[in-house]
N, C-alpha and C positions, 0 to 999 in steps of 0.2 A: 071708461074704455081707454085702452092704451093708445097713445099717439103713434103716428106713423114712424117717428124717429125712434121711439122706444121699441117698436116692433122690428124696425130695421136693425137696431143694435142687438136685439135678441138673436136674430138670424145670423148676424155677423159673428157673434160669440159662439153660436152653435157650429157655424162653418169652421171657425178657428180650431175648435176642439176636435171635430171629426176629421177634417181634411189636412190639418197641419200638425207637425210634430215638433215645432219650435218652442211651444209653450209647455208649462208643467202639466196643465190639464190635457193637452193634446198627446203628450208622451204617455200619461196615465191611461188615456183611452186606447192608445195603440197597444200598450202592454196588455191590458185586459182583453182586447180583441184578439191579440196574438195567442194568449193562453186559451181562449175559447176555441180558436181554430185548432190548436194542438190537441186539446181535449177531444174535440169532435172527431179528429182523425184517429186518435187512440181508440175511441169508442167503436168506430167503424171497423178497425182492425180486430179488436177483441170480440166484437159481435160475429165476425166471420169464423171464429173458433167455436165449433159446435158445442163442446162441453161448457164453455163459458156462457154461450147463448142460452142453453137449457137452464142453467142455474140463475143467471142474472138477466133474463130477457126483459122483465118488467123494469129493472133499473136502467138498462140500455135504452129502452123505449122512452121512458120518462125523461131521461137525460137528453136524448136527442131532440125531443119535443121542446125542452127548455132552451137548448142552444138554437134550435130553428126559430123559435119565437124571438129570441134576442137578436138573431141575424135579421129577422124581418123588421124589427123595430129600428135597427141600425140602418137598414136599406131605406125605410121611410124617412128617417131623419136626414139622410144624405140628400134625398129628393127635396125635402122641405128647405134645407139650408142653402141651396143654390138658387140663383136668380133665373137660370135657364135649365129646368129639370130635364128637358129632352136631350140636351147635350150629355148629361150624366147618364141617363137611362140607356142611351144607345152607344155610349162609349165602351171601350174594352172592359174597363174595371166595372162599369155599371152592369154589363151583361154577366160578368163573373159573379158580382154580388147577388144578382137575381138568381143565377143558377145555384148558388150555395144555399139558397133558401127553398128552392122548388122541390127537390126530391122527396122530402118527407111529406109534403102536401100531396104530391102525385101518388105516393104509396097508398093513400086513402082511396084513390079512384081506381087504380089498377089492382084487381083482386081476382080470386079464383085459382084453381089448380093449374090450368094451362097458362096463366099469366105469371106463374111463380118465377120463371127464368127472367122475365122482364123486370120483376120487382128487384131481383138480385142485381141486374144491370143498373137499375136506377140507384140502388144503394152504393154500388161501386162508383157512380158519378159523384157521390159526396166527397170522395177523396180529393176532387179538384178544388175543394175549399182551400187547399194549401196554396193555390195560385194567388189568394189574397195576400200571401206573405210578400209578394213582389213589391207592394207599396212601402214596405219597411226596409227594403234593401236599397240603399242609396244608389248603388251602381247599376241597378236593374235597368233604369231608363237609358243610361249610357250604353249598356250592353245591347239593348234592343236597337238603339241607333247605330251601333257598330255593325250589328247583323244586317240591318237594312242597307247601310252603306256598302257592305261587302257582298251583297246578294248576287251581283253580276259576276264577280270574280269566283264566288263559290259555285255558281251555276256553270261557269266555264270549266272549273275544276271537276265537278261531278260528271259533266259531259265527257271530259277526257278520261275519267276513271271508267265510265261505262264502255267507252270505245276500247280501252285496254282489256276490260273483262271479256268483251266479245271476241277480241283477237286471241286472248289466252284460252278462252273456252273452246274456240274453234280448233286451235292447235292441240289442245288436250284431247279433243274428240278424235282428231286424226291420229294422234300418237297411241292412245289407249284403246279406244273402240268399245264395243258392247261388252266384251269379256270383263272389263274393269268397272262397269256400271255407267260408263259415258255413252249412253244409248242415243244421244242426240246433241246437237250444238247447244240448244237451250239448257240441257242438263249440264253441259260443260261450262256454260256461262254461270249457271247457278253455283257450281263448284268454285269457279274463279272468284265470284263475289264473296262467298263464304270464307275462302282462304285469304283473299286480299284484305278483308276486314278483320282478320285474325280471330274469327269466330270458331272455325274448325269443328263442325258437327261430327265429322268422321263417318258419315253415312256412305260416302263414296271416296275412294282414294286411288291415286295412281299406283300401278304395280310394276311397270317397266322402269328401267334405269333412266331412260330419256324423260319419262313422265315425272319421275321423282326429282330429277334435276330441274325441270321446269317449275315444279311445285316449290322447290327450295328458293328459286328466284322470286316467285310470287310472294312467298312468305316474307322474304327480306324486303321486297318492294312495299309490302303492306305496312311495315313499321314506319317507313318514310312518308307514305301517303297520309297516314293518320295525323301526322304533325302539321301538314300543310294548312288545313282549314283553321286550326288553332292559331297559327301564325298570322293568317289573313285577318281574322277577327281581332286578335290582340293588337295588331298594327292600327286598326281603326279605333279600337277602344281607347288607346293612349291619346288619340286626338280629341276625344270628347271633353267638353268644358264641364267643370264641376258645377252641379246644380243643387239648389236647395229644395226644401220640402213644401214650399208655398204653393197653394192652389188658388187660382183666381175665383173669388166668390161670385163673379158675374158670368163668366163663360166656362169655368171649370178647367181652364188651361193649366197645365203643369209644366215642369222642366224650366222654371225660371232661374236665372243666374243668381249667384250669391250677391246679396246687397241690392237686388232689384226692388224698386218701390212701386212700379207700375207694371201691369200685365203687358207682355210683348205682343199679345194677340188683339186685345180690345182696348188697352190703355187704362183699364180700371185700376184704382189704387189697391195695392195688396195689403 
């Protein structure tokens, strides 16, 4: 039988390969997993094309099962290689990893003609496997921190935009009225949101000179408003400290600073 030290070393090596990209084996694992994710997304997209699905349905089905099984093995290995599996299982990436394996298994349970729409919805959920790409983009963690740090300012900004839309929608309702499609204030607010965000569906539009003048101001204002959230997040993003890819084998904490030898959360040696 293997000694405790040998078993511990085996788990540490497995953790290093799966969770970290600083080693040659870890980079190879990440690249292979990345290609599997890309292929799985391509298969889902091609399968949605009816002509391709009719010709290559068996190929798509077998390929998806192979990738699903590989994702399942990866998920199990991730649980095995950490000292506290619960922390990984209930973490954000742990839930994403689980969701990336579940749809194909669920498709075996959900069957029958009236369940067909649900099966399609479950298949569309497989597209979210691309979220696993986040762990390979070094700036993702910094960006998420920047978004969290900016949440109050963004909330205030969105609230201000909603107030502006209510005012503009009310003015447009008073100016245009029913004859131009502005049958109510909520309808006017809807138009204001669509116009201010530069979407411009065109289902309703002002007809009078006053309404068109107000619409022109809203369009110009929209270009300036779109840039504000970007500036808020960018300002916070530049403050973030550069982090490495190390993940603590004990508590699964990430976002360690470059050169860190011990986990900032539990003190375990990285």
